[in-house]
N, C-alpha and C positions, 0 to 999 in steps of 0.2 A: 265570261264567269267560269271558275276554276275549284274542284270540289277535292276536297279531302276528308277521308274515311277516317274515322275517329273509333276506337275501341277500348270503352273504359272499364276497367276492372275495379270492382269496389265490394263491400259486403251486401249481403242479401238485403235490399230494404223494398219497401213498397213504391217509393217513389224517387226521382231525383228533380223533382219539380223545383225551379228556382236555382238550378248551379247550372252556371253559364263558363264556357270553355272559350279562351282566347288563343290564337296560335300566333306565335311572333317570330316573322322571319327576317333575312338578311334585307329585304327590300322593303317591306311593308307588313302591318299584321291585321288578321281578320276581323277585328273587333270583338266583342262579347256576343256570343251566341246561345242560346238555351238550348242545353239538353232537357229533351223532353219526358214526358211521364214515362216510368219503365215498368216493365213485369218485375216479378219477384228474383229476375236472374243476376247471379253476381257480374254479370258481362253486358255492359249497353253498347250498341254498335249506334251511330250517328255520322251525320255528313256536317263538314263544315265549309261552307261557301266563302270564295273572296273573290271580288274583280278582278285580279290579276294573281300571278305566281307570285309568293311571296318570296321567292328565292330560297336560299338554305335557312331549314328550320333550325332556329336557336332555342325557342323557350315555349314553354306551353302553361297558361295560367288558368288556373280554376277558381269560382269565385260564387259563394253563396251569397246572392242577393238579400237584403232586409227584408224581413218579412217570411224569408224561406223558412226557417225552422219552426213549424208548427206541429201537430198531432202525429205526422207520420214521418217526420223526419228531424229528429233530436239531435244525431250524429250520423255522420257518414264518415266510412273508412275509405279509402282508396289506394290500393295497391298499385297500381300502374296503369299508362293510356299509351296505346299503340296508335300511331297515325300513318297511314299509308298515304302518300303523296299522289299528286297526278300524274307523275312520272312513274308510279309504281314503286318508289323507294319505301320501305318501312322503318321508321324510327320510333323508338320505345322511351318512354319518360319513366322511370321509377318515380314514385309518389311514397308510399307506406306511411301516409299520415292521414291526422283527422280533421274534417271540417266541421266545426259546431260555433256555439255562440260566441265562444273564446277566439277563435281562428277561423276568420270566415272567408279566407283567401290563400292560396300556394302558387307558387312558381316556379317551374319544373325545369331540369336541364335533361338531354337525353341521356343515356346509358354509357357514352362514351368518358373515360375518365382523361383528365388533363390536368398538367401542374400549372401552378399560377405562372410561372416563369415562361411559360409556352402560351400561355392566354393571350390572344392579341387582338379579340373582338373587344371593343368598348362595351358593348351590351353585355356580353358574357362577364367581364369584369366587375362589372356594377352588381350584376345578379351575384357573384360570389362576394361580394362587400354586404349586400342587404341582407343574404341568407346569414351572415356570421352575425351582423349586428342584430338579427332577431333572435339569433340563439343565443347570444351573449346577454341578452335580457331575460331570456325563459331560463337561462342556467347558469344561476350566479354561484360564486365559490363562496363557502361558510366556514369561518374558523372554528376549529374545535383546539383550543390551546394544549399543545404540546402532540398534537395528533396530526396526521394527513387531515388534510381540508377536504371538505365533501361539498355537495349540491345545498343549497341554501333553501331547505325544504323542511317544513316540518311534519308534513302528511303527505301521502300518495298525491292528494288530490292539487297540491300546489306544484307540480310537474305536469307538461302537457301529457295528454293522453298515448301517444305512440312511444313511451318511454314505461307504460305501466303496464301490468297485468292485464292480459285478456281477459275476456267475461270467463273461460271457461278454467283457465287458471286459478282465478280470484273467488270461482264458485268451490273449486277442489279444495283449496286452501282450508275455506271456511268448514266443507265437509270433515276435511281431517282433524280439523282444530275441535269440533264436535265430537267426531269421533274419540280423541283423545281425551277430551273433559269427561265423556260417558266412561271411559277405561278407569279415570282417576276415581269414578265412585269407587273402587275397591279400598280407597283410604278410608271410608266412612265405616268399612266392614273390618278394617285391619289395624284401625287407630284407637283398639281398647288397650294397646299398651304403645307407649312412646317409643320403645325400642324393640327392634326383631329381637327374637329368641334364638333364632337358628339360619342356617342357609336354607335348611329344608323349607321354612316357612317363607322366607324371601323367594324362593323357587316356586313355591305353591302358588302365590298372591300374584307374582310377577311373570307369568309363564306367557310368552311371545314369540310366534314362531320367526320374527326379523332376529333375535336373541340366537347367535350360532352356537350349536350344540357343541363345537370344540371349544367353545370360549368357557362355557358353563363345567365341562368336563376339566379342562386344562388351566383353568385360571390361576390355580396357587402351585403350579410346578414353575421351576426357575428355568426351564427352557422357555417355556410359553411367555413368561415373564421377558426374558431377554429376547425373543423372537418379536415381541410388539415393538421395539426400539427401531427393528428394521423394516417391518411389513403391517403394523397396526396404524393406528391413527395418525400417529405423528413421528414419522421417519425422519424427522428432521434435527434430532436433539441430540443424538450420539454422535460422538467423535472419537478418532484413535488418538490413544494416551500415550505421550512419546515420554514425559515425566509428570511424576504425580503431584498435585497441587500442595503447595505447603500447608495448607489449611486442611488438608485429608490425609493424615498422618499412617496409612496403613503400612502394617511391616510384614517381613516374610513371615514370621511365626504366625499372624494372623491366617494367611492365605495361602500358604505353602502346601497344606493338602488338596487345595482346591486346584492346583496348578500340575498336578501330576507329578509333583517332588521337584519340580523348576522354582525357581525364584524369579521375584519381580523384576528385577534389572535385566535380566534373560529374556522375560516374555516382553518388556517393554521394547525391549531391542529388536525382537522378532516380529512387533507389530501386532499382537495378541491381544493387547488390553485397550479397552475403551471406557470412555466415561460420560456420563450423562451429569451435567451440573446446572441446578434450577438456582442459581443465585439471582436471577430476577426476580424471585419470591421472597429474598431475605427482606427482613424489617417489617412486617406487616403483622400487625396485632392479631387479625383475624375479627372475621362479621360476627355480628351478635344475630342469632336468630332465635326466635320464641324467649328472648331475654336471657340466652345461654351463649357465651363466647365460644365460637368455634375455633379451631386451629388449623395451621396451615404450615408446613414446613418447607425448607428450602434445602432439599438433600442434595447430596453427592453418591452417585453409585458408580461402583467401578465395576466392569462386567470383562469375562473371559470367552474368548473364542477359542473353544477346544479342539482338540485333534477330530473330535467325531462331526465338528461342522457345526456344534449348537453354541449360541452365545448365553452365555450364563451369569446372573451376579454374583459375585463374589465378596462384596463389602457395602454396606449403604452407612451414610452418616447422616443423620436427619436436619442438621443445622451446619450453617457455613463456618463458626466458630468452633475449633475443638476444645475439649474440655473433659471433667470428670462427669458431667450431667449432660454431656452430647457422645454417647458411647458409639463406637462402631459395630454395628451389627452385622454378623456373619452367617452363613447356610450352617454353619455347626451349632449355634445357638440352638436355644429352645424351639420349638417347633411355633409356639404362638409370638415370640419374640421376633422371630425372622418372617412370619409373615405379615405382622403389625407392621414391621419394618417396610416392607413392600409395599402395603395397602397405603402408607404414607408418601410412599413413592407414586403410586398410582393417582393419589388425590392432586399431587402437585402437578402431576401430567395432565389432568383434566384443565387444570388453569392455565398454564403454559399452552397446551395445544388448544384449547377454545380462545384463548384471548390473544395470543401472539401469532401462533402459525395459522390460525383459522380465521378469525376475525380481522386482525390486522393486516397480515402478509397476505391475506387473498382478498376479502369482502372490501376493506378500506382502500387497498392498491386499486382495485378494479373499478371502485367509485372515482378514483383520481382519473384512473385513464379514460372514462367514460366522460366524465366532463369536459376534461382538456380537449378529447374528441369531438364533441357537442361544439363546444365553443371556438374552435380553431381551424378544423379542417371541415368544408363545403361538401356539399354532395357530389361535387364532381373530382374531388381530389381519392387519387387512387386507393390513399390510405383509410380514408373515410369509409369507402367501398368494403375494405379489406376486413376494418375492424367493427364495423357496426354490428353484424351478426354475434361478435364477442361482448356485445354490451348490453343484450337483451335482458330486461327485468331487474338489472343489477341495482338502480336506483331505487326502485320500490321496496327491493327486498332489503337494501341496507337501512332504509327510512323504517321499515318494521323492527329490524335488529336494534336499532338505536332506541326505539321507542317500547320495545318488549324486552330486551337483553339488560341494557346498560343503563338505562333510566333511573333517576330517584327512586322509583316503585318497582324496577323490574325484577327480571329472574334473580340475576347477579345480586342483587340486596336480598333475596327471600330466600335464596336457596345454596347460595355458593359461600364458602369459607372466606373468599378475600372481599365480597361485598361489591355495590357499584360505585362506591365514592372512591376507594383506594385502586379499584379497576381501573376506573376513568382517568382519575388525578394522579396517579402515581404509578404504577404499573405499565399500561399500555405507553405512557410517556417515554417510558425508562426503556421498554422494548423498541419504540420507533426510533430513540436516539441510536439504537444497535443497528438499524436497517442497514444492509449494504446491496450494493449492486451486483457483486458476486455470489452473496446468499440466494438472489432469486433466480440468477443463471444456473440450472442444475449442472452442466459439466464443471463450473466452477466449483460451485458448492460440494460437489463430491469429491473432488480433488482435495479443498480446503480443509475438509472434514477426514481427509485421509482413509477414505471408504473405497477406494477404486475396487480392491480386492477382498474385500469380506465375503465369505460366501454366503448363498442365500439370501442375498439382499434384493429381493424380486422389485421393490419401489425404485432403485437404481437403474436395474437392467431394463425395466418395462418405461420408467419415466425418460431414460436416454433414448429408446428406439422412439418415443412420441415426440422429445424435444427434436432429434435429427430429423423427423419428419415434416415436423412444422418449419423448422428452419429452411430445408429444402423448398418448401412451399410457398414460404415467405419471399426467400429470395428470389426464386423463379420471378414472382408477382412485382416484386419493387424494382428488379432489375429490367423487366419490360417497360418502365416508365422512366427511370432513373439510368440514362446511358452513361453518365459518368460522376465523378466526384461533386464537379460544379454544378451538376444539376440539384445535387443534396444542397450545397452551399447557399443556391440562390432562390431554394423555396422558402420564403418567407412563413408561410401558413406552415409548414411543418418545424421552423425553428421555432415559431411560436408554441406549437405544442409541445415540446420538450421543454421548454423552456417554464411553460406553466406546472408541468409534472414536477420539474425539481424544484421549483418554488414553491408549489403549494402541497405536493405530495411527498417530498423529502425537505419542505421546508428551511432550503438554500444550504443543506449539510453537504459541503463539499466532500467530506471524509466518506461519505456513503459511497463513493465512486460512479454516482449518477450522473450520465451526461448532462452539460447545461444546454449543448448545442450540437450539431452534428457536423461532421466534415468530410465522411466519406459514406458511400452506400453499404458498406461492411459494418459499419456501425449502428445503421438504421436497421439493417436486418438483424443484427444480434438481438436488438432492444425491441423490435416487434415479436421476434421468436420469444423472449422472455415475457412480454405483456399475454400473448396468446396462451403459453404456455401455464402462465399464471392464473389465469380467469379460467382455463379449462381442464388440463391435466393436474395442475397442482391443487387446485379447489376440490377436485372430485378426491384427490387421494387423502384428505384431510376431512373430508366432508360426508361421503357417501357411507362409511362404515361406523358412524356414531352411535347410531342406535346396536348395530351389529357384536360391536365391542362393548360398548357403556350401557346396554340395557341389562346387562348381569351388573347390578349395581357394585358390588365389592371390587369389580374390576377396574371401576373408574368414578369413585365417590366424589360427588362433587362438594362434600363438606365433611370434616370429621370435629368427634364432639370434645374427646379427651386429648390432651396434649400429648406429646410422642414419651415414652417411658424414657426416663432420667438414669435409670440402671436396669441391668439386664436381669431376667430370672423372675421378673414379676408379673408378667404378661399369663393371663388365661384366657379361654374360650371366653367367658364373661366379658373381659375386657376388650376383645375385640368386637364384639356387638354393642357395647358400651361406647366404643367409639366410632362406630358404622355411623351414619346419617340415620336421625329418626325417619320413622315411617312416613311422616307428611314431607319431609324434604326429599327422601327417596321418590316419591309418587312423582312430585310436582317437578324433580330433574330430570327423572324419565320421560315424563310426559313431554318435555321441550325436545330431547334428543329425538325422540320419535318423531316430532312435528315436523323438525328440521330434516331428518333423514326419509320422509315419505316424499317421492318424486311424483309430480304430476303428469297428467298425460301429454299435456302442453308443453313439451320440451322437445330438444333438437342435438342430437348426439354431434361431436366433432365432425366438422366439416360438412354436415348437413345445411345446407344454406339456403332458407324457406325464399328470403328475398332475392329477386332477380337484380342486382345492383349493379356488375358488371356487364357491359355489352362488346367489349373487346374479345377477339378471337383466344388472344395469347393467355389471358388470363383466367377464360371460360375452360380451356385445355388443362391448365393447371391444376384448377379444381377438381375436374373430373379425375386427375391422375392422381390429387390430393386424398381425394375418396378410396380410390384402388390402393395406395400406399397404407393408410389406415387399415383397411381390411385383410391386408398381409400379416400387419402387427397383431390384429385382433386375431387371426387362425392360430400366429406362433404363440400368442399367451395363453389361447385355449389348448392347444396342444402340451404346452407346458404344465398347466394347472392340472392336467388330468392325472399326474404322478403326485401330487401334493395333498397331503392330509388338509391343509386347510388351504385353499387356492388363494393367490392373489388377485383381485379381479378389480380393482379399485383405478387402475391406469389402462384398463381393457377399454379401446376407442368406442365400443358400442356403449361403456357405462359412463362415458366423460360427455358431459353437457359441453355446448359452444361458449356458455357464458356463466358468470355468479348469479344464478336464478334461483336458488335456495339457501 
């Protein structure tokens, strides 16, 4: 008789009675053996007996027999199983799955990663295939016309437990929601009038510590308006302007005084002029809120990088087609004309940021990466082990986003100028068609937009540090397994993974530049770097400051009630408050921003990997080095921020989550 010691790690339940374990070796298997009643400990030690040595341990099966799930065991989560053989060898089997009435058995591999083209054992090959067959049944693609496809699920209960929120996060989300709803009772107190009467009234009613004091004090200034294009919620719109668009007829006479006596041609040649063009927002009539048509502009905004290293707006046109009723607003115009023009730009910024750069380019793409990973990479694949921590909670948060934000009766329908129908059927498909691989790869994107040298661009500086750190880590891990380009070409699981991303995520758009297949390890390293950066750093950059910048409503209005002025000199302070969102729209919009910006305690910063998926010494060492490198980046950003009036903290690794989980 040969005995194996088994250590089962799971959630702290009162009993595991009815859970059977089977060890499968290269010679024979142990047959199912019962794990007996446990104490409330999260670790259970037991012994498995076999008539003879099973040879090399290949697989481990956990099974809940019929009748198991009584009063004491509704669901059981197993994180891992450690087996000590009779020769003293310790073998770890990662699990991180639930057994319940829907899934009564799991079959586990050990923690050593192996590529399919190097998998020689028929039993292990069969296990890979069966695992993917099960996952492809559990995670099916669902078409969203004109958009990246997502998981086929209408509610969180439609997906397996292991990709859903933990109990802790689910409870905290509900508590945060209740807190926000309680704060929204302010609406009842302030709704005596439909309109705000002053900025002081807005401030007194909407005071919240998460709103940055600097934003409150500087939101009207041109310098802060410009800086937000570099270091605010959306540092992705701005581009160097080498030639003025034909539909934006700015002249020297208009802006000469703001260029220090220089001219447009000279500043264009010197690379000091920048453009933000919201052409994606053109052609929308505006949503109807409370029976009132809202206004949505599609501005062009010209900015100048001054010798004092400040970025300031010098011309704003609020619609794409120039004309007498579409004037170009200038800093020399009346105070209220100029402020109102900037408010229209900031409202356009809300829509472009939330729908394109936040929802589409981080949330929806993260879902594509997650679904393809679950469908095409078995647990033994090194890329599965590398990517799984970066998929945590993504599916559930996106299911919630579709139901709460862009559904026919969701937030965008009720409280934004674009509305849910136009957002989903027109704007998002338009933005999807413009998605490119280079725009998702930060070094390429910075170069394409001509922003290599613009001063005080902390998103660029911190983002490139983060990108390079991730790239070095990913390169080390993948090259540990892919010894040459031939290994990449022969990895059919990897090729299927990228094929589905190209097909379902980028809708077979060859012009996007997204690879359809991989032929070299360098291609894979770059793409995986992009994936991890997108779901961690890029999401943090466009998500984490939503309430910090948008909690002061005039700085990021979700809707505007009056159309832009057709002539100059007509705007007044009263006009501004008639244009800003109503009290009700303001409160509901801010409640959503606050909810989306509130971190739960159940989150993991970049590089903190709760699950022990890798068992190979090389990747484990690289993970340790990755954490050290991230720590150095964190220290450098902290030191830099000490000298800034408004510190840029969104890409500080300690503030970056592993995944799109909020």
